[in-house]
C-alpha positions as CSV (number, residue, x, y, z in Angstrom):
1,X,0.0,0.1,0.0
2,X,1.4,3.3,-0.7
3,X,1.8,5.4,2.4
4,X,-0.2,9.0,2.0
5,X,1.5,12.0,3.7
6,X,0.0,15.7,3.9
7,X,3.2,17.0,2.5
8,X,6.0,15.5,0.9
9,X,9.7,17.8,1.3
10,X,12.1,17.2,-1.4
11,X,15.4,18.0,-0.2
12,X,17.1,18.6,3.1
13,X,18.8,21.8,3.1
14,X,17.9,24.6,5.3
15,X,14.8,25.5,3.0
16,X,13.5,21.8,3.3
17,X,14.5,21.3,7.0
18,X,12.6,24.5,7.8
19,X,9.4,23.3,6.1
20,X,9.3,20.0,7.5
21,X,10.0,21.1,11.1
22,X,7.1,23.8,10.9
23,X,4.6,21.4,9.1
24,X,5.8,18.9,11.8
25,X,5.1,21.5,14.6
26,X,1.3,22.0,13.3
27,X,0.7,18.3,13.6
28,X,1.0,17.2,9.7
29,X,2.3,13.9,8.4
30,X,5.3,14.8,6.6
31,X,7.8,12.8,4.6
32,X,11.3,14.2,3.5
33,X,13.0,12.6,0.7
34,X,17.0,13.5,0.5
35,X,19.2,11.9,-1.9
36,X,22.0,12.2,0.3
37,X,22.5,10.0,3.2
38,X,23.1,12.6,6.0
39,X,23.1,16.3,6.6
40,X,25.9,18.0,4.9
41,X,27.9,18.8,7.7
42,X,30.0,21.6,6.3
43,X,28.8,25.3,6.3
44,X,27.5,26.8,3.0
45,X,26.0,29.8,4.2
46,X,27.6,31.9,6.8
47,X,25.0,34.6,7.4
48,X,21.6,34.7,8.5
49,X,19.5,38.0,9.2
50,X,17.2,38.3,12.5
51,X,13.9,37.5,10.5
52,X,15.6,34.3,9.3
53,X,16.8,33.9,12.9
54,X,13.3,34.3,14.3
55,X,11.8,31.4,11.5
56,X,14.8,29.2,13.0
57,X,13.3,29.9,16.8
58,X,9.9,28.5,15.4
59,X,11.7,25.7,13.7
60,X,14.3,24.3,16.6
61,X,16.0,25.3,19.8
62,X,17.3,28.7,18.8
63,X,20.0,28.9,21.6
64,X,21.5,25.5,20.3
65,X,20.9,26.7,16.7
66,X,23.1,29.5,17.4
67,X,25.6,28.5,19.8
68,X,28.4,29.4,17.8
69,X,27.2,32.7,16.2
70,X,27.8,36.5,16.5
71,X,26.6,39.9,15.4
72,X,28.4,40.4,12.1
73,X,29.2,43.8,10.5
74,X,30.3,44.2,7.2
75,X,33.2,46.4,5.4
76,X,33.3,47.5,1.6
77,X,37.0,48.2,1.0
78,X,38.8,48.9,-2.4
79,X,42.0,47.8,-3.4
80,X,43.8,49.8,-1.3
81,X,42.1,48.6,1.9
82,X,40.3,52.1,2.2
83,X,36.6,51.7,3.3
84,X,33.9,52.5,0.8
85,X,31.1,51.5,3.3
86,X,30.6,50.1,6.4
87,X,27.7,48.1,7.3
88,X,27.2,47.9,11.1
89,X,25.6,45.0,13.0
90,X,22.7,46.0,15.6
91,X,23.1,43.8,18.6
92,X,19.4,43.6,19.2
93,X,17.1,44.1,16.0
94,X,13.3,44.4,16.4
95,X,13.0,40.8,15.8
96,X,15.1,40.0,18.9
97,X,18.0,39.2,17.3
98,X,21.2,40.9,15.8
99,X,20.2,42.0,12.1
100,X,23.6,40.7,10.6
101,X,24.3,37.1,12.5
102,X,27.6,34.8,11.6
103,X,26.5,31.5,12.5
104,X,27.9,27.7,11.7
105,X,25.4,26.4,9.4
106,X,25.9,22.6,10.7
107,X,24.6,23.6,14.0
108,X,21.4,25.1,12.7
109,X,20.5,22.0,10.5
110,X,21.2,20.0,13.3
111,X,19.2,22.1,15.6
112,X,16.1,21.7,13.4
113,X,16.8,18.3,12.3
114,X,16.5,17.1,16.1
115,X,13.5,19.2,16.6
116,X,11.3,17.8,13.9
117,X,12.6,14.2,14.6
118,X,10.8,14.7,17.9
119,X,7.4,15.5,16.6
120,X,6.6,11.6,15.4
121,X,4.8,12.9,12.4
122,X,8.0,13.5,10.1
123,X,9.4,10.7,8.4
124,X,12.9,11.2,7.4
125,X,14.2,9.4,4.6
126,X,17.6,10.0,3.3
127,X,19.6,8.1,0.6
128,X,16.3,8.7,-1.2
129,X,16.1,10.0,-4.6
130,X,13.0,11.0,-6.3
131,X,13.0,9.6,-9.8
132,X,9.3,10.4,-11.4
133,X,6.1,12.2,-10.3
134,X,2.4,12.0,-11.0
135,X,-0.3,14.4,-10.3
136,X,-4.0,14.3,-10.2
137,X,-7.0,16.1,-8.4
138,X,-6.2,14.8,-5.1
139,X,-2.7,14.4,-4.8
140,X,1.1,13.7,-6.1
141,X,2.6,10.4,-6.3
142,X,6.4,10.5,-6.0
143,X,8.3,7.3,-7.6
144,X,11.6,6.8,-5.7
145,X,12.9,3.9,-7.9
146,X,12.1,0.4,-8.4
147,X,8.2,-0.4,-7.3
148,X,8.3,2.1,-4.4
149,X,5.9,5.2,-4.1
150,X,4.8,7.5,-1.9
151,X,1.7,9.6,-2.2
152,X,1.3,13.3,-0.5
153,X,-1.3,15.8,-1.0
154,X,1.3,18.4,-1.5
155,X,4.9,18.7,-2.5
156,X,7.5,21.1,-1.6
157,X,10.5,20.8,-3.8
158,X,13.5,22.1,-2.2
159,X,16.1,20.3,-4.0
160,X,18.6,23.1,-4.8
161,X,19.7,25.1,-7.9
162,X,19.9,21.6,-9.8
163,X,16.1,20.5,-8.9
164,X,15.5,17.2,-10.1
165,X,11.6,17.9,-9.5
166,X,12.2,21.1,-11.5
167,X,13.4,19.4,-14.2
168,X,10.6,16.9,-14.4
169,X,7.7,19.6,-14.3
170,X,9.6,21.1,-17.4
171,X,10.1,24.6,-15.4
172,X,12.9,26.9,-17.1
173,X,14.6,29.7,-15.5
174,X,15.3,33.1,-16.1
175,X,19.2,34.0,-16.2
176,X,19.1,37.5,-15.0
177,X,22.8,37.6,-16.7
178,X,25.3,37.6,-13.6
179,X,27.7,34.8,-13.8
180,X,31.1,34.9,-11.6
181,X,33.4,32.0,-10.6
182,X,35.2,32.2,-7.1
183,X,37.2,29.9,-5.2
184,X,35.8,29.1,-1.5
185,X,38.0,28.2,1.2
186,X,36.7,27.4,4.6
187,X,39.3,27.2,7.5
188,X,39.2,26.5,11.2
189,X,41.5,28.6,13.5
190,X,44.5,27.1,15.2
191,X,45.0,29.9,17.3
192,X,42.5,32.5,18.5
193,X,40.5,34.3,16.0
194,X,42.4,37.4,15.1
195,X,40.2,40.7,16.1
196,X,40.3,41.8,12.1
197,X,38.6,38.6,11.3
198,X,35.8,38.9,13.2
199,X,33.5,40.5,10.7
200,X,33.3,40.2,7.0
201,X,35.0,42.4,4.5
202,X,34.5,42.7,0.9
203,X,37.5,43.5,-0.9
204,X,36.6,45.5,-4.2
205,X,40.1,45.1,-6.0
206,X,40.3,45.4,-9.5
207,X,43.1,43.1,-9.6
208,X,41.4,40.4,-8.0
209,X,38.3,40.8,-6.0
210,X,38.2,38.7,-2.6
211,X,36.3,38.6,0.8
212,X,36.5,37.2,4.1
213,X,33.7,36.4,6.8
214,X,34.0,34.8,10.4
215,X,31.9,31.7,10.7
216,X,30.8,32.0,14.6
217,X,34.2,32.3,16.6
218,X,36.5,29.3,15.5
219,X,36.1,29.3,11.6
220,X,36.9,31.5,9.0
221,X,35.6,31.5,5.1
222,X,38.0,33.1,2.5
223,X,36.6,33.8,-1.1
224,X,38.7,34.7,-4.4
225,X,37.4,35.8,-7.5
226,X,38.8,33.6,-10.5
227,X,41.1,35.3,-13.0
228,X,41.0,34.7,-16.8
229,X,43.2,31.7,-17.5
230,X,42.7,30.2,-14.0
231,X,41.0,26.6,-14.0
232,X,38.6,24.9,-11.7
233,X,41.3,22.0,-11.5
234,X,44.1,24.6,-10.8
235,X,42.0,26.4,-7.8
236,X,40.9,23.5,-6.2
237,X,44.7,22.1,-5.7
238,X,45.5,22.7,-2.0
239,X,48.9,24.5,-3.1
240,X,46.4,27.2,-4.9
241,X,44.4,27.9,-1.7
242,X,47.7,28.4,0.4
243,X,49.3,30.7,-2.1
244,X,46.3,32.9,-2.1
245,X,46.0,32.8,1.7
246,X,49.5,33.8,1.9
247,X,49.7,36.6,-0.5
248,X,46.5,38.5,0.5
249,X,46.3,37.8,4.3
250,X,49.7,36.3,5.5
251,X,48.2,33.1,6.8
252,X,49.4,29.7,6.3
253,X,49.4,26.1,7.9
254,X,50.3,27.3,11.4
255,X,47.3,29.6,11.5
256,X,44.8,27.6,9.8
257,X,43.7,24.2,8.9
258,X,41.7,24.1,5.6
259,X,38.3,22.1,5.9
260,X,36.5,22.6,2.7
261,X,37.6,24.0,-1.0
262,X,35.8,24.5,-3.9
263,X,35.0,26.4,-7.1
264,X,31.6,27.4,-7.7
265,X,29.7,30.0,-9.6
266,X,27.6,32.7,-8.5
267,X,24.4,32.9,-10.4
268,X,21.0,34.6,-10.7
269,X,18.1,32.6,-12.0
270,X,14.8,32.7,-11.2
271,X,12.2,29.8,-12.1
272,X,9.1,31.0,-14.8
273,X,6.8,29.6,-12.3
274,X,6.8,28.5,-9.0
275,X,3.8,26.2,-8.7
276,X,2.8,23.3,-10.9
277,X,-0.5,21.9,-9.5
278,X,0.3,20.6,-6.2
279,X,3.8,21.0,-6.5
280,X,5.7,24.0,-5.1
281,X,9.2,25.1,-5.9
282,X,11.0,26.7,-2.7
283,X,14.7,27.7,-2.3
284,X,17.2,27.4,-4.8
285,X,15.0,25.6,-6.7
286,X,13.1,28.7,-7.5
287,X,15.6,31.2,-7.4
288,X,19.2,31.7,-6.8
289,X,21.7,35.0,-6.5
290,X,24.9,36.0,-5.7
291,X,25.9,36.1,-2.2
292,X,26.7,39.9,-1.8
293,X,23.6,40.5,0.3
294,X,23.6,37.2,2.2
295,X,20.1,36.7,1.3
296,X,20.1,33.5,-0.7
297,X,19.2,31.2,2.0
298,X,17.2,33.6,4.2
299,X,15.3,33.7,1.2
300,X,14.8,30.2,0.9
301,X,13.7,29.9,4.4
302,X,11.1,32.9,4.1
303,X,9.6,30.5,1.0
304,X,9.5,27.7,3.7
305,X,7.6,29.7,6.6
306,X,5.3,31.1,3.9
307,X,4.2,27.7,2.5
308,X,3.9,25.9,5.8
309,X,1.4,28.4,7.4
310,X,-0.8,28.4,4.1
311,X,-0.3,24.7,3.7
312,X,-1.6,24.1,7.1
313,X,-4.8,26.1,6.7
314,X,-5.7,24.8,3.5
315,X,-5.2,21.1,4.9
316,X,-7.3,21.6,7.8
317,X,-10.1,23.3,6.1
318,X,-9.6,26.7,7.5
319,X,-8.9,28.5,3.9
320,X,-9.6,28.0,0.6
321,X,-7.1,26.4,-2.1
322,X,-7.0,29.8,-3.3
323,X,-4.8,30.9,-0.5
324,X,-1.9,28.6,-2.0
325,X,-1.8,31.0,-5.0
326,X,-0.6,33.9,-3.0
327,X,2.8,32.0,-2.2
328,X,4.3,33.2,-5.8
329,X,2.4,36.3,-5.6
330,X,4.2,37.5,-2.5
331,X,7.7,35.6,-2.8
332,X,8.2,36.4,-6.5
333,X,8.4,40.3,-6.1
334,X,10.3,39.9,-2.7
335,X,13.0,37.7,-4.1
336,X,13.2,39.6,-7.4
337,X,13.9,42.6,-5.8
338,X,16.6,41.1,-3.4
339,X,18.2,39.4,-6.3
340,X,18.2,42.8,-8.2
341,X,20.0,44.5,-5.2
342,X,22.8,41.6,-4.8
343,X,23.4,42.0,-8.5
344,X,24.4,45.7,-8.0
345,X,26.5,44.9,-5.1
346,X,28.2,42.2,-7.1
347,X,28.9,44.4,-9.8
348,X,30.6,46.9,-7.2
349,X,32.6,44.0,-5.9
350,X,33.8,42.7,-9.5
351,X,34.8,45.9,-11.2
352,X,37.7,44.7,-12.9
353,X,38.8,47.7,-14.8
354,X,41.0,49.9,-12.8
355,X,39.8,53.4,-14.2
356,X,36.6,52.2,-13.4
357,X,37.1,51.2,-10.1
358,X,38.7,54.4,-9.4
359,X,35.5,56.4,-10.5
360,X,33.6,54.1,-8.3
361,X,35.7,54.8,-5.2
362,X,35.6,58.3,-5.9
363,X,31.7,58.2,-6.0
364,X,31.6,56.4,-2.7
365,X,34.3,59.0,-0.7
366,X,32.1,61.9,-2.2
367,X,28.9,60.5,-0.7
368,X,27.3,60.3,-4.2
369,X,26.4,56.4,-3.8
370,X,23.2,55.9,-2.1
371,X,22.6,53.7,0.4
372,X,21.2,50.3,-0.1
373,X,17.2,50.5,-0.2
374,X,15.2,48.8,2.5
375,X,13.8,45.4,2.1
376,X,10.7,45.6,0.0
377,X,7.5,45.2,2.1
378,X,4.9,42.7,0.5
379,X,2.4,44.6,-1.6
380,X,0.0,42.1,-2.6
381,X,-1.4,38.9,-1.1
382,X,-2.6,38.2,2.3
383,X,-3.2,41.7,3.5
384,X,-5.8,43.8,5.0
385,X,-6.9,45.8,1.7
386,X,-6.9,49.3,1.7
387,X,-4.7,50.3,4.8
388,X,-1.4,51.2,3.0
389,X,2.1,51.1,4.9
390,X,3.2,50.0,7.0
391,X,1.0,46.7,6.4
392,X,3.2,44.2,4.4
393,X,6.4,44.9,6.9
394,X,7.9,42.8,9.6
395,X,6.3,43.3,13.3
396,X,8.6,42.9,16.2
397,X,9.3,40.5,18.9
398,X,10.4,41.0,22.4
399,X,13.0,38.8,23.9
400,X,11.6,39.2,27.5
401,X,7.4,38.8,28.4
402,X,6.0,37.6,31.3
403,X,2.1,36.1,30.8
404,X,-0.3,36.2,33.7
405,X,0.2,32.4,34.4
406,X,3.9,33.3,35.3
407,X,5.3,32.2,32.1
408,X,8.4,33.9,30.9
409,X,10.4,34.0,27.4
410,X,10.6,35.0,24.1
411,X,7.4,36.4,22.8
412,X,6.8,33.7,19.9
413,X,7.6,30.7,22.3
414,X,4.8,31.8,24.4
415,X,2.2,32.7,21.8
416,X,2.9,29.8,19.3
417,X,3.6,29.6,15.5
418,X,0.6,31.2,14.1
419,X,-1.4,34.1,13.8
420,X,-1.4,36.6,16.4
421,X,-3.5,39.5,17.5
422,X,-2.0,41.9,19.9
423,X,-4.4,44.7,21.6
424,X,-3.7,47.2,23.8
425,X,-6.5,46.0,26.1
426,X,-8.7,42.6,26.3
427,X,-10.4,42.6,22.7
428,X,-12.7,39.0,23.7
429,X,-16.1,41.5,24.5
430,X,-15.5,43.5,21.8
431,X,-14.9,40.6,19.3
432,X,-17.7,38.2,20.8
433,X,-17.8,34.6,20.5
434,X,-18.0,34.3,16.7
435,X,-15.3,36.2,15.5
436,X,-13.0,34.4,18.6
437,X,-14.1,31.2,17.4
438,X,-12.9,32.4,13.9
439,X,-9.5,33.5,15.1
440,X,-9.2,29.8,17.2
441,X,-9.5,27.9,13.7
442,X,-7.0,30.1,12.0
443,X,-4.5,29.1,14.9
444,X,-4.6,33.1,16.2
445,X,-3.3,33.6,19.4
446,X,-4.9,36.7,21.4
447,X,-2.3,39.0,23.6
448,X,-3.6,41.7,25.5
449,X,-0.8,43.7,26.8
450,X,-2.8,44.9,29.6
451,X,-2.4,41.5,30.9
452,X,1.2,40.8,30.3
453,X,4.6,42.1,31.4
454,X,6.5,43.3,27.9
455,X,9.9,43.6,30.1
456,X,11.1,44.9,26.6
457,X,8.5,47.4,25.6
458,X,8.6,46.5,22.4
459,X,4.8,45.6,21.5
460,X,3.3,48.5,23.4
461,X,6.2,50.8,21.7
462,X,4.9,49.1,18.3
463,X,1.4,49.8,18.7
464,X,1.9,53.5,19.7
465,X,4.2,53.6,16.3
466,X,1.2,52.6,14.2
467,X,-1.5,54.7,15.9
468,X,-3.5,51.4,16.5
469,X,-5.1,49.7,19.5
470,X,-4.5,46.5,17.9
471,X,-2.7,44.7,15.0
472,X,-2.6,41.0,13.7
473,X,0.4,39.3,12.3
474,X,0.8,36.7,10.2
475,X,2.9,33.3,11.0
476,X,5.6,34.9,9.1
477,X,5.9,37.9,11.3
478,X,4.1,40.0,8.3
479,X,1.8,42.7,9.8
480,X,-1.6,41.8,8.0
481,X,-3.5,44.8,9.3
482,X,-4.2,47.0,12.0
483,X,-7.2,48.5,14.0
484,X,-7.0,52.0,14.8
485,X,-10.1,52.1,17.1
486,X,-11.7,49.6,19.3
487,X,-14.6,49.9,16.7
488,X,-12.4,48.6,14.0
489,X,-11.1,45.2,15.9
490,X,-14.4,43.6,14.3
491,X,-13.6,44.8,10.8
492,X,-9.6,43.5,11.2
493,X,-11.0,40.3,12.2
494,X,-13.5,40.1,9.4
495,X,-11.0,41.1,6.8
496,X,-8.7,38.2,7.6
497,X,-11.7,35.6,7.2
498,X,-12.1,37.2,3.8
499,X,-8.7,37.0,3.0
500,X,-8.2,33.4,3.8
501,X,-11.2,32.7,2.2
502,X,-10.8,34.6,-1.5
503,X,-7.0,34.8,-1.2
504,X,-6.5,34.8,-4.8
505,X,-9.8,35.9,-6.1
């Protein structure tokens, strides 16, 4: 008999791990199909932002996941080492974490893997390669080779930039025209990490672009652009790595141990469609971008949480299937904007002409280069209509909240993974039993700030900033809408019900 699951997740990198954990937390039967026998065990990504950390908090023991992490500032310097731009790290951002975090990816993946295996509803199948799929009106059958089949109501394809599922679906990708080859050298310090390596530095040197970034406290990544005539075979020779480390940093085998060395390509490509029936592309299967903004993995994790709460509501009958059409509506414009921003930064880092680099430097020194634009808000999808900014932006999280029953902790840990209605005063009498039941069906927590101790004061300050008596946040921390008066609370909840029922109308 073919096993039947709510969701099959193909791929077990950061995107797949997050999706499987969030869906397992919500009680769904999930199967993971991963072609490799175990977790990768080495850092591919080295940076996350505070929004991503907050999602990992929902998917894992966040303190375990980030046990070797630190706030990370970035310097962009020219070939002479002169600072072009400094991007500081805020130690305590509005989401309850530093806005730039240097971390060790295997710690994050191990923590999420541990968490999801404890739910009892997630079946992790490693050394399991999907060789085909068939869809019908009720679900998807995945072929695993031989006669083995599994069946799921929906599939999340998070199987990387060379996605086999994307190929099986015949989905093309748009090439945005950015292609660079760099050598990656991951190392461990054999002595205490020098202070000058405790942050990220992008060297915008026309002779050879290169960069370094700390991976937590004990590890370091070095990357160097390949020059014309340099081959993959030449640059994966350990002698090439030591030559570069000595020439650019004066470092050798007494300072570092090389743990990973490879040449890979920076690219910018976006799938032409992210949904085919009951199959959704996510993470690198849907989009890839150059690493200069540090948003590749962060974007995949955003995909995972966007899909997880929407699939949860549809699977539970609390929303129509039209809700799932908002996945690409919301995520594609956001990813596209970040990809173009990363391409722009990549062009700064990869200016190879000396005269053009000198003109670039002069523009930075004269203050003629505008700062990077803020991350785009959601402009369409599951949002309260007609209310304008800041709907579609991110809501805050206090790190220290004490509830009336005496429980203390981070706000999200106390409210759970789901919608949350935060009101200045208890809204239950105003909303009445029918609307409260609707919120309950949607998995929405209701928090009255006059009954809790918000020890950071973050949520009360946010309400004051909004000029509102209440706000409604989605499970992915996006502001759905606000009520500016007590009388508008009912309308806010009614608009949520309408949005979930007619999301893509």
